[in-house]
SEVO-102960 format. One record per residue (C-alpha): residue number from 1; residue in one letter; x, y, z. Coordinates in steps of 0.5 Angstrom, whole numbers. Each point is the difference from the previous one (the first is absolute). Example, Ala and Ser with C-alpha at 12.3 -4.5 7.8 and 13.67 -1.06 7.14 Angstrom:
<recs>
<rec 1, A, <25, -9, 16>>,
<rec 2, S, <2, 7, -2>>,
</recs>
This chain:
<recs>
<rec 1, X, <101, -93, 30>>,
<rec 2, X, <-6, -4, 0>>,
<rec 3, X, <-5, 1, -6>>,
<rec 4, X, <-7, -4, 0>>,
<rec 5, X, <-5, 0, -6>>,
<rec 6, X, <-6, -3, 0>>,
<rec 7, X, <-2, -6, -4>>,
<rec 8, X, <-3, 2, -7>>,
<rec 9, X, <4, 6, -1>>,
<rec 10, X, <-1, 2, -7>>,
<rec 11, X, <7, 3, -4>>,
<rec 12, X, <-3, 4, -6>>,
<rec 13, X, <7, 2, -3>>,
<rec 14, X, <-3, 7, -1>>,
<rec 15, X, <0, 7, 4>>,
<rec 16, X, <-6, -1, 4>>,
<rec 17, X, <-6, 5, -1>>,
<rec 18, X, <1, 3, 7>>,
<rec 19, X, <7, 3, -2>>,
<rec 20, X, <-3, 3, -6>>,
<rec 21, X, <-6, 3, 3>>,
<rec 22, X, <1, 8, -1>>,
<rec 23, X, <2, 4, 6>>,
<rec 24, X, <-6, 3, 4>>,
<rec 25, X, <-5, -6, -2>>,
<rec 26, X, <-2, -6, 5>>,
<rec 27, X, <4, -6, -2>>,
<rec 28, X, <-2, -7, 0>>,
<rec 29, X, <4, -6, 1>>,
<rec 30, X, <0, -6, -4>>,
<rec 31, X, <6, -4, 3>>,
<rec 32, X, <-2, -7, 4>>,
<rec 33, X, <0, 1, 7>>,
<rec 34, X, <6, -2, 4>>,
<rec 35, X, <4, 0, 7>>,
<rec 36, X, <6, 4, 0>>,
<rec 37, X, <5, 0, 6>>,
<rec 38, X, <7, 4, -1>>,
<rec 39, X, <4, 1, 6>>,
<rec 40, X, <6, 5, -1>>,
<rec 41, X, <0, -2, -7>>,
<rec 42, X, <5, 4, -5>>,
<rec 43, X, <-5, 4, -4>>,
<rec 44, X, <3, -1, -7>>,
<rec 45, X, <0, -7, 1>>,
<rec 46, X, <-8, 0, 2>>,
<rec 47, X, <-1, 4, -6>>,
<rec 48, X, <4, -5, -5>>,
<rec 49, X, <-5, -6, 4>>,
<rec 50, X, <-6, 4, -2>>,
<rec 51, X, <3, 1, -7>>,
<rec 52, X, <1, -8, -1>>,
<rec 53, X, <-6, -2, 3>>,
<rec 54, X, <-5, 5, -3>>,
<rec 55, X, <4, -1, -7>>,
<rec 56, X, <1, 8, 0>>,
<rec 57, X, <6, 3, -4>>,
<rec 58, X, <3, 4, 5>>,
<rec 59, X, <5, 5, 0>>,
<rec 60, X, <3, 3, 7>>,
<rec 61, X, <3, 6, 1>>,
<rec 62, X, <7, 0, 3>>,
<rec 63, X, <-3, 5, 5>>,
<rec 64, X, <-5, -5, 3>>,
<rec 65, X, <4, -3, 7>>,
<rec 66, X, <-2, -2, 7>>,
<rec 67, X, <-4, -6, 3>>,
<rec 68, X, <-8, -1, 1>>,
<rec 69, X, <-4, -3, 5>>,
<rec 70, X, <-7, -2, -2>>,
<rec 71, X, <-5, -6, 2>>,
<rec 72, X, <-6, 0, -4>>,
<rec 73, X, <-6, -6, 0>>,
<rec 74, X, <-4, -1, -6>>,
<rec 75, X, <2, 6, -4>>,
<rec 76, X, <0, 1, -8>>,
<rec 77, X, <7, -1, -2>>,
<rec 78, X, <0, 7, -4>>,
<rec 79, X, <-3, 3, 6>>,
<rec 80, X, <5, -2, 4>>,
<rec 81, X, <5, 2, -5>>,
<rec 82, X, <-3, 7, 0>>,
<rec 83, X, <0, 0, 8>>,
<rec 84, X, <8, -1, 0>>,
<rec 85, X, <1, 5, -5>>,
<rec 86, X, <-4, 5, 4>>,
<rec 87, X, <4, -2, 7>>,
<rec 88, X, <6, 1, -3>>,
<rec 89, X, <-1, 7, -4>>,
<rec 90, X, <1, -3, -7>>,
<rec 91, X, <-4, 2, -6>>,
<rec 92, X, <0, -4, -7>>,
<rec 93, X, <-1, 1, -7>>,
<rec 94, X, <-3, -4, -5>>,
<rec 95, X, <2, 0, -7>>,
<rec 96, X, <-3, -6, -4>>,
<rec 97, X, <1, -6, 4>>,
<rec 98, X, <6, 2, 4>>,
<rec 99, X, <-1, 3, 7>>,
<rec 100, X, <6, 5, 2>>,
<rec 101, X, <0, 1, 8>>,
<rec 102, X, <4, 6, 2>>,
<rec 103, X, <0, 5, 6>>,
<rec 104, X, <-6, 5, 1>>,
<rec 105, X, <6, 5, 0>>,
<rec 106, X, <2, -2, -7>>,
<rec 107, X, <-7, 0, -3>>,
<rec 108, X, <-1, 7, 2>>,
<rec 109, X, <7, 2, -3>>,
<rec 110, X, <-1, -4, -7>>,
<rec 111, X, <-7, 3, 0>>,
<rec 112, X, <3, 7, 1>>,
<rec 113, X, <5, -1, -6>>,
<rec 114, X, <-5, -3, -4>>,
<rec 115, X, <-5, 6, 1>>,
<rec 116, X, <6, 5, -1>>,
<rec 117, X, <1, -3, -7>>,
<rec 118, X, <-7, 0, -2>>,
<rec 119, X, <0, 8, 2>>,
<rec 120, X, <6, 1, -4>>,
<rec 121, X, <-2, -4, -6>>,
<rec 122, X, <-7, 3, 0>>,
<rec 123, X, <0, 7, -3>>,
<rec 124, X, <2, -4, -7>>,
<rec 125, X, <-6, -5, 1>>,
<rec 126, X, <-5, 6, 1>>,
<rec 127, X, <-5, 0, -5>>,
<rec 128, X, <-6, 4, -1>>,
<rec 129, X, <-7, -2, -2>>,
<rec 130, X, <-7, 3, -1>>,
<rec 131, X, <-7, -2, 2>>,
<rec 132, X, <-6, 3, -3>>,
<rec 133, X, <-6, 0, 5>>,
<rec 134, X, <-7, -2, -2>>,
<rec 135, X, <-4, 1, 6>>,
<rec 136, X, <5, 1, 6>>,
<rec 137, X, <2, 8, 1>>,
<rec 138, X, <8, 0, -1>>,
<rec 139, X, <0, 5, 6>>,
<rec 140, X, <-3, -5, 5>>,
<rec 141, X, <4, -6, -3>>,
<rec 142, X, <7, 4, 1>>,
<rec 143, X, <1, 0, 8>>,
<rec 144, X, <-3, -7, 0>>,
<rec 145, X, <6, -3, -5>>,
<rec 146, X, <5, 4, 4>>,
<rec 147, X, <-2, -3, 6>>,
<rec 148, X, <-1, -7, -2>>,
<rec 149, X, <5, -2, -6>>,
<rec 150, X, <5, 4, -2>>,
<rec 151, X, <7, 0, 2>>,
<rec 152, X, <5, 5, 3>>,
<rec 153, X, <2, 1, -7>>,
<rec 154, X, <-7, 1, -3>>,
<rec 155, X, <-4, 6, -1>>,
<rec 156, X, <-7, 2, -3>>,
<rec 157, X, <-3, 6, -4>>,
<rec 158, X, <-7, 0, -3>>,
<rec 159, X, <-3, 4, -5>>,
<rec 160, X, <-7, 3, 2>>,
<rec 161, X, <-2, 2, -7>>,
<rec 162, X, <1, -7, -3>>,
<rec 163, X, <-1, -4, 7>>,
<rec 164, X, <7, -4, -1>>,
<rec 165, X, <4, -2, 5>>,
<rec 166, X, <8, 0, -2>>,
<rec 167, X, <4, -4, 5>>,
<rec 168, X, <8, -1, 0>>,
<rec 169, X, <3, -6, 4>>,
<rec 170, X, <3, -7, -1>>,
<rec 171, X, <-3, -5, -4>>,
<rec 172, X, <-3, -4, 5>>,
<rec 173, X, <-3, 6, 4>>,
<rec 174, X, <-3, 2, -7>>,
<rec 175, X, <-3, -7, -1>>,
<rec 176, X, <-3, 1, 8>>,
<rec 177, X, <-3, 7, -2>>,
<rec 178, X, <-3, -3, -6>>,
<rec 179, X, <-3, -6, 4>>,
<rec 180, X, <-3, 5, 5>>,
<rec 181, X, <-2, 5, -6>>,
<rec 182, X, <-4, -5, -3>>,
<rec 183, X, <-4, -2, 6>>,
<rec 184, X, <-2, 7, 2>>,
<rec 185, X, <-1, 3, -7>>,
<rec 186, X, <-7, -4, 0>>,
<rec 187, X, <-7, 3, -2>>,
<rec 188, X, <-4, 1, 7>>,
<rec 189, X, <-7, -2, 0>>,
<rec 190, X, <-5, 6, 0>>,
<rec 191, X, <-6, 0, 5>>,
<rec 192, X, <-7, 3, -3>>,
<rec 193, X, <-3, 3, 6>>,
<rec 194, X, <-8, 1, 0>>,
<rec 195, X, <-3, 4, 6>>,
<rec 196, X, <-8, 1, 1>>,
<rec 197, X, <-1, 6, 5>>,
<rec 198, X, <-7, 0, 3>>,
<rec 199, X, <-3, 6, 4>>,
<rec 200, X, <-7, 0, 2>>,
<rec 201, X, <-4, 5, 4>>,
<rec 202, X, <-6, 0, 3>>,
<rec 203, X, <-4, 6, 4>>,
<rec 204, X, <-6, 1, 3>>,
<rec 205, X, <-3, 6, 3>>,
<rec 206, X, <-7, 2, 4>>,
<rec 207, X, <-2, 6, 3>>,
<rec 208, X, <-7, 3, 3>>,
<rec 209, X, <0, 8, 2>>,
<rec 210, X, <-6, 4, 2>>,
<rec 211, X, <-1, 8, 0>>,
<rec 212, X, <-5, 4, 3>>,
<rec 213, X, <-2, 6, 2>>,
<rec 214, X, <-6, 5, 2>>,
<rec 215, X, <-2, 7, 1>>,
<rec 216, X, <-5, 3, 5>>,
<rec 217, X, <-3, 7, 1>>,
<rec 218, X, <-4, 4, 5>>,
<rec 219, X, <-2, 6, -3>>,
<rec 220, X, <-7, 5, 1>>,
<rec 221, X, <0, -1, -8>>,
<rec 222, X, <-1, -7, 1>>,
<rec 223, X, <-5, 1, 5>>,
<rec 224, X, <4, -3, 6>>,
<rec 225, X, <4, 3, 5>>,
<rec 226, X, <4, -2, 6>>,
<rec 227, X, <-5, 4, 4>>,
<rec 228, X, <6, 4, 3>>,
<rec 229, X, <2, 7, -1>>,
<rec 230, X, <7, -2, -1>>,
<rec 231, X, <1, -4, -4>>,
<rec 232, X, <-6, 0, -4>>,
<rec 233, X, <2, -3, -6>>,
<rec 234, X, <6, -5, -2>>,
<rec 235, X, <2, -5, -4>>,
<rec 236, X, <4, -7, 0>>,
<rec 237, X, <3, -3, -7>>,
<rec 238, X, <4, -6, -2>>,
<rec 239, X, <-1, -1, -7>>,
<rec 240, X, <3, -6, -4>>,
<rec 241, X, <3, 4, -5>>,
<rec 242, X, <7, 1, -3>>,
<rec 243, X, <1, 5, 5>>,
<rec 244, X, <-1, -4, 6>>,
<rec 245, X, <-5, -4, 4>>,
<rec 246, X, <-3, -3, 7>>,
<rec 247, X, <3, -6, -2>>,
<rec 248, X, <5, 0, -6>>,
<rec 249, X, <3, -7, -1>>,
<rec 250, X, <-1, -2, -7>>,
<rec 251, X, <4, -5, -4>>,
<rec 252, X, <5, 2, -5>>,
<rec 253, X, <-1, 0, -7>>,
<rec 254, X, <-7, -4, 1>>,
<rec 255, X, <-3, -4, -5>>,
<rec 256, X, <-7, 0, 3>>,
<rec 257, X, <-4, 5, 4>>,
<rec 258, X, <-7, 1, 2>>,
<rec 259, X, <-2, 7, 3>>,
<rec 260, X, <-6, 2, 4>>,
<rec 261, X, <-3, 7, 2>>,
<rec 262, X, <-6, 2, 5>>,
<rec 263, X, <-3, 6, 2>>,
<rec 264, X, <-6, 4, 3>>,
<rec 265, X, <-5, 4, -4>>,
<rec 266, X, <3, 6, 3>>,
<rec 267, X, <7, -1, -1>>,
<rec 268, X, <1, 0, 8>>,
<rec 269, X, <4, -7, 0>>,
<rec 270, X, <4, -3, -6>>,
<rec 271, X, <3, -7, 0>>,
<rec 272, X, <5, -3, -5>>,
<rec 273, X, <3, -7, 0>>,
<rec 274, X, <5, -3, -5>>,
<rec 275, X, <2, -7, 0>>,
<rec 276, X, <7, -2, -5>>,
<rec 277, X, <2, -7, -1>>,
<rec 278, X, <6, -3, -3>>,
<rec 279, X, <2, -7, -2>>,
<rec 280, X, <5, -2, -5>>,
<rec 281, X, <4, -6, -1>>,
<rec 282, X, <5, -2, -6>>,
<rec 283, X, <5, -5, -2>>,
<rec 284, X, <6, 0, -4>>,
<rec 285, X, <5, -4, -3>>,
<rec 286, X, <7, 2, -3>>,
<rec 287, X, <4, -6, -4>>,
<rec 288, X, <7, 1, -3>>,
<rec 289, X, <4, -5, -3>>,
<rec 290, X, <7, 2, -2>>,
<rec 291, X, <4, -5, -3>>,
<rec 292, X, <8, 0, -1>>,
<rec 293, X, <6, -4, -3>>,
<rec 294, X, <7, 0, 4>>,
<rec 295, X, <6, -3, 0>>,
<rec 296, X, <2, -5, 6>>,
<rec 297, X, <2, 4, 6>>,
<rec 298, X, <-2, 7, -4>>,
<rec 299, X, <-5, 4, 4>>,
<rec 300, X, <-6, 2, -4>>,
<rec 301, X, <-4, 6, 1>>,
<rec 302, X, <-8, 1, -1>>,
<rec 303, X, <-3, 7, 1>>,
<rec 304, X, <-7, 3, -1>>,
<rec 305, X, <-2, 7, 3>>,
<rec 306, X, <1, 7, 0>>,
<rec 307, X, <5, 5, 2>>,
<rec 308, X, <-2, 6, 5>>,
<rec 309, X, <3, 7, -1>>,
<rec 310, X, <2, 3, 6>>,
<rec 311, X, <3, 7, 0>>,
<rec 312, X, <4, 3, 5>>,
<rec 313, X, <3, 7, 0>>,
<rec 314, X, <6, 2, 3>>,
<rec 315, X, <4, 7, -1>>,
<rec 316, X, <-5, 2, -5>>,
<rec 317, X, <1, -6, -4>>,
<rec 318, X, <-5, -5, -2>>,
<rec 319, X, <2, -7, 0>>,
<rec 320, X, <-5, -6, -3>>,
<rec 321, X, <1, -7, 2>>,
<rec 322, X, <-4, -6, -1>>,
<rec 323, X, <-2, -5, 5>>,
<rec 324, X, <-2, -7, -3>>,
<rec 325, X, <-7, -2, 2>>,
<rec 326, X, <0, -7, -3>>,
<rec 327, X, <-1, -7, 0>>,
<rec 328, X, <7, -3, 0>>,
<rec 329, X, <3, -7, 0>>,
<rec 330, X, <7, -2, 0>>,
<rec 331, X, <2, -7, -1>>,
<rec 332, X, <7, -4, 0>>,
<rec 333, X, <-1, -7, -2>>,
<rec 334, X, <5, -6, 1>>,
<rec 335, X, <0, -6, -3>>,
<rec 336, X, <2, -6, 4>>,
<rec 337, X, <2, -7, -2>>,
<rec 338, X, <-7, -3, 2>>,
<rec 339, X, <-3, 4, -5>>,
<rec 340, X, <-3, 5, 5>>,
<rec 341, X, <0, 7, 0>>,
<rec 342, X, <2, 4, 6>>,
<rec 343, X, <-3, 7, -1>>,
<rec 344, X, <2, 6, 4>>,
<rec 345, X, <-6, 5, 0>>,
<rec 346, X, <-1, 7, 2>>,
<rec 347, X, <-7, 3, -1>>,
<rec 348, X, <-2, 7, 1>>,
<rec 349, X, <-7, 3, -1>>,
<rec 350, X, <-1, 7, 1>>,
<rec 351, X, <-6, 4, -2>>,
<rec 352, X, <-1, 7, 0>>,
<rec 353, X, <-6, 3, 5>>,
<rec 354, X, <-3, 6, -3>>,
<rec 355, X, <-5, 1, 5>>,
<rec 356, X, <5, 2, 5>>,
<rec 357, X, <4, 5, -4>>,
<rec 358, X, <5, 4, 4>>,
<rec 359, X, <2, 6, -5>>,
<rec 360, X, <-3, -3, -6>>,
<rec 361, X, <5, -6, 2>>,
<rec 362, X, <-4, -7, 1>>,
<rec 363, X, <3, -5, 6>>,
<rec 364, X, <2, -6, -3>>,
<rec 365, X, <-3, -7, 3>>,
<rec 366, X, <6, -5, 0>>,
<rec 367, X, <0, -7, 1>>,
<rec 368, X, <6, -4, 0>>,
<rec 369, X, <2, -7, 0>>,
<rec 370, X, <7, -4, -1>>,
<rec 371, X, <1, -7, 0>>,
<rec 372, X, <4, -6, -3>>,
<rec 373, X, <-4, -6, -2>>,
<rec 374, X, <2, -7, -4>>,
<rec 375, X, <-5, -2, -5>>,
<rec 376, X, <0, -6, -5>>,
<rec 377, X, <1, 2, -8>>,
<rec 378, X, <-7, 2, -2>>,
<rec 379, X, <-4, 0, 7>>,
<rec 380, X, <-3, 6, 3>>,
<rec 381, X, <1, 2, 7>>,
<rec 382, X, <-4, 6, 4>>,
<rec 383, X, <6, 4, 3>>,
<rec 384, X, <-5, 3, 5>>,
<rec 385, X, <-6, 4, 1>>,
<rec 386, X, <-1, 7, 3>>,
<rec 387, X, <-7, 1, 3>>,
<rec 388, X, <-2, 7, 3>>,
<rec 389, X, <-7, 1, 3>>,
<rec 390, X, <-3, 6, 3>>,
<rec 391, X, <-6, 1, 4>>,
<rec 392, X, <-3, 6, 2>>,
<rec 393, X, <-6, 2, 4>>,
<rec 394, X, <-2, 7, 2>>,
<rec 395, X, <-6, 4, 4>>,
<rec 396, X, <-1, 7, 0>>,
<rec 397, X, <-5, 2, 5>>,
<rec 398, X, <-4, 6, 4>>,
<rec 399, X, <2, -1, 7>>,
<rec 400, X, <-5, -3, 5>>,
<rec 401, X, <-6, 0, -5>>,
<rec 402, X, <3, -6, -4>>,
<rec 403, X, <-2, -4, 6>>,
<rec 404, X, <-7, 1, 0>>,
<rec 405, X, <-4, -6, -1>>,
<rec 406, X, <-2, -2, -7>>,
<rec 407, X, <1, 7, -2>>,
<rec 408, X, <7, 0, 1>>,
<rec 409, X, <2, -1, -8>>,
<rec 410, X, <-3, 7, -1>>,
<rec 411, X, <6, 3, 3>>,
<rec 412, X, <6, -4, -2>>,
<rec 413, X, <4, -2, -7>>,
<rec 414, X, <2, -7, -1>>,
<rec 415, X, <6, -2, -5>>,
<rec 416, X, <4, -7, -1>>,
<rec 417, X, <5, -1, -6>>,
<rec 418, X, <3, -7, -1>>,
<rec 419, X, <6, 0, -5>>,
<rec 420, X, <5, -6, -2>>,
<rec 421, X, <5, -1, -5>>,
<rec 422, X, <4, -6, -1>>,
<rec 423, X, <6, -1, -4>>,
<rec 424, X, <3, -7, -3>>,
<rec 425, X, <6, -2, -4>>,
<rec 426, X, <0, -6, -4>>,
<rec 427, X, <7, -2, -4>>,
<rec 428, X, <2, -5, -5>>,
<rec 429, X, <7, -1, -2>>,
<rec 430, X, <1, -4, -7>>,
<rec 431, X, <7, -3, -1>>,
<rec 432, X, <2, 1, -8>>,
<rec 433, X, <5, -4, -2>>,
<rec 434, X, <0, 1, -8>>,
<rec 435, X, <6, 0, -3>>,
<rec 436, X, <4, -3, 5>>,
</recs>
C-alpha cells in the first residue's frame, strides 16, 4: 500500500461536514486536497488509516471486507473517503462524533427494524389536536395536510360549522401540521376593482325626396277636343297625393317640406310638386362606473341591464324564460409578489334592439371581450375598445328620367346615413392590505 498526502493537510479531529450533510442535498467537501494511491490494499486498513490521519472516531462493522484499488490526485481527503465508501458499497451512520461504517445491506436491515419498532409503538403515542381556523377553509386544508405532513398513522377531520381542523397523529407530525397551518391560515389581501365603461354613439342622416304629379283633360265642356270622332275626350292623371303620383319618392318622416301647385284657368291642365327633406344628427354618451371589492383569487361580478322575457309554447303549456340583456363584467384578480395584479377579465355588452322585434321579442346586440392583463397597484389600464361604424347611401329613382341633365333630381330620392358606436373599458385595481 502506498499513501501520499499533500503538505498542509489539516487534521480537525471532528466529523467532516460533508459526512453530516443530509441525504439528497449537494455535499461540500472541506478537507485539504491530497494524493491517494492504494493498490490491492485491505479495505479495513485503508479505513483505519483515514481514521488516524483524519482524527475520526471510526467503528467498522465486521461485515466490511475486501480490498481497494484507487488513485486520486489533489482530491479533498473527505471526498476521497466518500468515494471509497461508495465504491465498496458501504454506508455510514454519524452518531455524535462517531462514524460507523457498515455494508448497505446492513443499513437497510437496521432501518427496517427501526421502522417496525416505531410502527409498533405508534398507536400508543398518537395524539389528537384541534386547530380553529380564522381565514382558511377547513375543507380546503384537509387534503393538503393529508398529502404533505401526516404519517401513515395520522388522520384528519374537520367541523364545517366552527371551521376547525381535528388532527390525529404522532407528536412530531402534529408539530409539522401546526407549522403548515400557521403558514396557510393567514388573511388574504383584498382587491378593490373600479371599472369605467364608456359607450359613445354618433349618428347622422340626410335625405331629399320629391313627389309630383299632374292631370290633363280634353273635353267639349272645356272647349277642347281631340278633333276626332273617337276618341273625342280623354284624361291623363298622376297626382302627388297619398293614393299615388307620377313620381312618388318622398322622404320617410320628413322634418321639412315644400309644395307647389300649378293649373290652367279652365282646369284642363294641373301640376303638383312636393319637395321633402330630412337632416338629423345626434351624439350620445353612456358612462357606467361600477366598483366592487373581492378577495384575492376570488371572482367578482358586476351586472347592469334588463332581462327580456321569452315565451315558448309546447303541448299547450306556456313557458317563460328570461334572457339577460345587460352589461356584465367578470374579474378575477391575482396579487403577485411584485405588487402587481393579474386580472382575468370577461366583458359582455348585450343591448336589446326594439326596432327589429320578432313576435314582440327584440334581438340582442352583443359585444364580448375576454382577456388577461397585468396592472400595477392603483394604475389604470384600457383592456380594449370595440368600435362599430356603419355608413349607408341609397338612391331611389325613376328609370331613364333620372338621367335628364339638370332636371334629373326631380326623378330620384337620395338618402344617406352614418352611424358609429364605440365601447371603451377602463379598469383600476387597488390592493387593500388593512388588517393584515
